C-alpha positions as CSV (number, residue, x, y, z in Angstrom):
1,M,-15.8,184.4,-20.2
2,T,-12.3,186.0,-18.8
3,G,-10.0,185.5,-16.2
4,W,-10.5,182.7,-13.8
5,D,-13.7,181.7,-15.4
6,H,-12.2,180.6,-18.2
7,P,-12.3,176.4,-18.9
8,D,-8.7,177.3,-20.7
9,T,-7.5,178.8,-17.0
10,V,-8.7,175.7,-15.1
11,R,-6.6,173.5,-17.1
12,Y,-3.4,175.8,-16.6
13,Y,-4.6,176.1,-13.5
14,E,-4.3,172.4,-12.6
15,A,-1.6,171.8,-14.8
16,F,0.5,174.1,-12.9
17,N,-0.4,172.0,-9.6
18,R,0.2,168.8,-11.2
19,R,3.9,169.5,-12.0
20,H,5.0,172.3,-9.3
21,N,4.1,171.6,-5.1
22,R,4.0,175.6,-4.2
23,Y,0.0,175.2,-3.6
24,R,0.3,171.8,-2.1
25,T,2.8,173.2,0.6
26,A,1.2,176.1,0.9
27,N,-2.1,174.2,1.7
28,R,-0.5,171.8,4.1
29,A,0.9,174.7,5.8
30,L,-2.1,176.8,6.4
31,V,-3.8,173.6,7.1
32,R,-1.1,172.9,10.1
33,H,-1.7,176.6,11.1
34,A,-5.1,176.6,11.8
35,Q,-5.1,173.6,14.2
36,L,-8.1,171.9,12.3
37,R,-9.2,168.4,13.7
38,P,-11.8,165.9,13.5
39,G,-15.4,167.1,13.1
40,L,-14.8,170.3,12.6
41,R,-16.5,173.0,10.0
42,V,-14.6,174.6,7.7
43,L,-15.0,177.2,5.0
44,D,-12.6,177.3,1.9
45,F,-12.6,181.1,0.8
46,A,-12.0,181.7,-3.0
47,A,-11.5,177.9,-3.0
48,G,-10.4,177.4,-6.3
49,T,-10.9,173.9,-7.2
50,G,-10.1,172.5,-3.9
51,G,-6.6,172.3,-3.2
52,T,-7.0,173.3,0.3
53,T,-10.2,171.6,0.8
54,A,-8.3,168.3,-0.2
55,V,-5.5,168.7,2.4
56,A,-8.2,169.7,4.5
57,L,-10.2,166.8,4.8
58,D,-7.5,164.7,5.4
59,V,-7.6,166.1,8.7
60,L,-10.8,166.5,9.4
61,G,-11.9,163.0,9.0
62,A,-15.0,161.7,8.0
63,D,-17.2,164.2,10.7
64,G,-15.6,167.0,9.1
65,R,-17.1,169.4,7.0
66,V,-15.9,171.9,4.4
67,D,-18.1,174.6,2.7
68,C,-16.3,175.9,-0.6
69,V,-17.2,179.6,-1.7
70,E,-15.7,180.0,-4.8
71,P,-17.7,182.4,-7.4
72,A,-15.7,181.5,-10.7
73,Q,-17.8,178.9,-11.7
74,A,-15.4,177.0,-14.1
75,M,-13.4,176.5,-11.3
76,R,-16.0,175.7,-9.0
77,A,-16.8,173.0,-11.4
78,A,-14.0,171.2,-11.4
79,G,-14.0,171.7,-8.0
80,V,-16.9,169.7,-8.1
81,Q,-16.3,166.9,-9.6
82,K,-13.2,165.7,-6.7
83,F,-15.4,165.4,-3.4
84,D,-17.6,163.6,-1.6
85,G,-20.7,164.9,0.3
86,R,-18.7,166.5,3.1
87,V,-18.1,169.1,0.8
88,R,-20.8,171.7,-0.4
89,W,-19.7,174.5,-3.1
90,F,-20.9,178.1,-3.2
91,A,-20.7,181.2,-5.9
92,D,-20.7,183.6,-2.6
93,L,-20.2,184.3,0.8
94,A,-23.9,184.8,1.0
95,S,-25.2,181.6,0.0
96,A,-22.9,180.0,2.3
97,A,-23.8,178.8,5.8
98,T,-22.4,180.5,9.0
99,A,-20.9,179.4,12.6
100,Y,-17.9,177.7,10.6
101,D,-15.0,176.3,13.5
102,R,-12.6,177.7,10.6
103,I,-12.0,179.7,7.7
104,L,-9.4,179.0,5.1
105,C,-8.3,180.6,2.4
106,G,-5.0,180.0,0.5
107,A,-4.0,182.7,-1.4
108,A,-6.4,184.6,-3.2
109,I,-7.5,187.1,-0.9
110,W,-5.7,189.9,-2.7
111,Q,-8.5,189.0,-5.5
112,V,-10.9,190.4,-3.6
113,P,-11.5,194.5,-4.4
114,E,-12.9,195.2,-0.8
115,I,-10.6,193.3,1.6
116,A,-11.9,194.9,4.7
117,A,-15.3,194.5,4.4
118,C,-14.7,191.1,3.5
119,I,-12.8,190.1,6.1
120,E,-15.0,191.4,8.6
121,A,-17.9,189.5,6.3
122,L,-15.5,186.4,7.2
123,A,-15.5,186.9,10.8
124,L,-19.3,187.3,11.5
125,G,-19.2,183.4,9.8
126,A,-16.7,182.3,12.6
127,A,-18.1,180.5,15.6
128,D,-17.5,182.6,18.6
129,G,-16.2,180.1,21.2
130,A,-15.5,177.0,18.3
131,G,-13.2,174.7,18.0
132,G,-12.6,174.4,22.0
133,G,-10.4,177.3,23.2
134,G,-12.5,180.0,22.6
135,G,-11.3,181.1,19.0
136,G,-13.8,181.2,16.3
137,M,-11.9,180.7,12.8
138,V,-8.3,180.2,13.7
139,P,-6.2,181.0,16.8
140,R,-5.2,184.7,17.7
141,P,-2.2,185.7,16.5
142,N,1.1,186.3,18.8
143,S,3.5,189.8,18.5
144,D,5.1,187.7,15.7
145,G,1.8,187.2,13.8
146,E,1.5,183.5,14.3
147,A,-1.0,181.4,15.8
148,A,-0.4,182.1,19.5
149,G,-3.1,179.4,21.0
150,S,-6.6,178.4,20.9
151,E,-8.0,181.5,23.2
152,G,-9.4,184.4,21.9
153,S,-12.8,185.6,19.8
154,A,-13.9,186.4,16.6
155,I,-12.1,189.3,16.6
156,G,-9.0,187.6,17.7
157,A,-10.0,185.1,15.2
158,A,-10.2,188.1,12.7
159,A,-6.8,189.3,13.5
160,A,-5.1,186.1,12.6
161,M,-6.9,185.4,9.6
162,C,-5.8,188.5,8.3
163,C,-2.1,188.0,9.3
164,A,-2.4,184.5,7.2
165,L,-4.2,186.2,4.6
166,V,-1.4,188.7,3.9
167,R,0.8,186.0,4.2
168,S,-0.6,184.2,1.7
169,A,-1.1,187.2,-0.8
170,I,2.3,187.7,-0.5
171,S,3.7,184.5,-1.3
172,A,0.8,184.4,-4.3
173,L,2.5,187.9,-5.3
174,A,5.9,186.1,-5.4
175,M,5.1,182.9,-7.4
176,L,3.2,185.0,-10.0
177,A,6.4,187.5,-10.2
178,N,8.7,184.4,-10.6
179,V,6.3,183.0,-13.2
180,A,6.1,186.5,-15.3
181,A,9.9,186.6,-14.9
182,S,10.5,183.3,-16.3
183,G,7.8,184.2,-19.5
184,G,5.3,182.2,-18.2
185,A,7.1,178.6,-18.1
186,G,5.1,177.6,-15.4
187,L,2.4,177.8,-17.0
188,G,3.5,175.6,-20.1
189,G,4.5,178.6,-21.4
190,T,1.2,180.7,-21.8
191,V,0.3,183.3,-18.9
192,A,-3.1,184.0,-18.4
193,R,-4.2,187.2,-17.6
194,F,-7.1,187.4,-15.2
195,G,-8.8,190.5,-14.8
């Protein structure tokens, strides 16, 4: 076992999350920008141990549902322990359902080898016209790359998601650079090599 699928990585990741609020802050912002509301059906892509899902469930309420896709078995196993029946876990995108009201990805898109193909597959999982105003996953971006409203199609939603994913990737890379520059201080002096 290597990388994200190693039990030590799960422990380091969970310890980092307990000591630092970086992911909690990012997850709250992501959920806010996705304009979640009670009862929606959400996909959390590259869900890790469920940090984004936990924040989403607070907004989605008792009738909301989240499907988590996490390929790393060790991360998925840790996440399964945290949630009730509103959350289902899958090892790959093909096993998950379709027609989601929103699709979220916290910070792991930079690890996907074929990003364009992945975003296309995610866009196909969006419920065109879902969410009230016609937007599938998240609202269409304005000229600044921010959510402009709930109008749009699955293509507009995919463009908005693309903007959000790029921002997430930049944020994750900045965090990793800070951890590397500190000699791994953010991970208890140990920097795990992911591969």
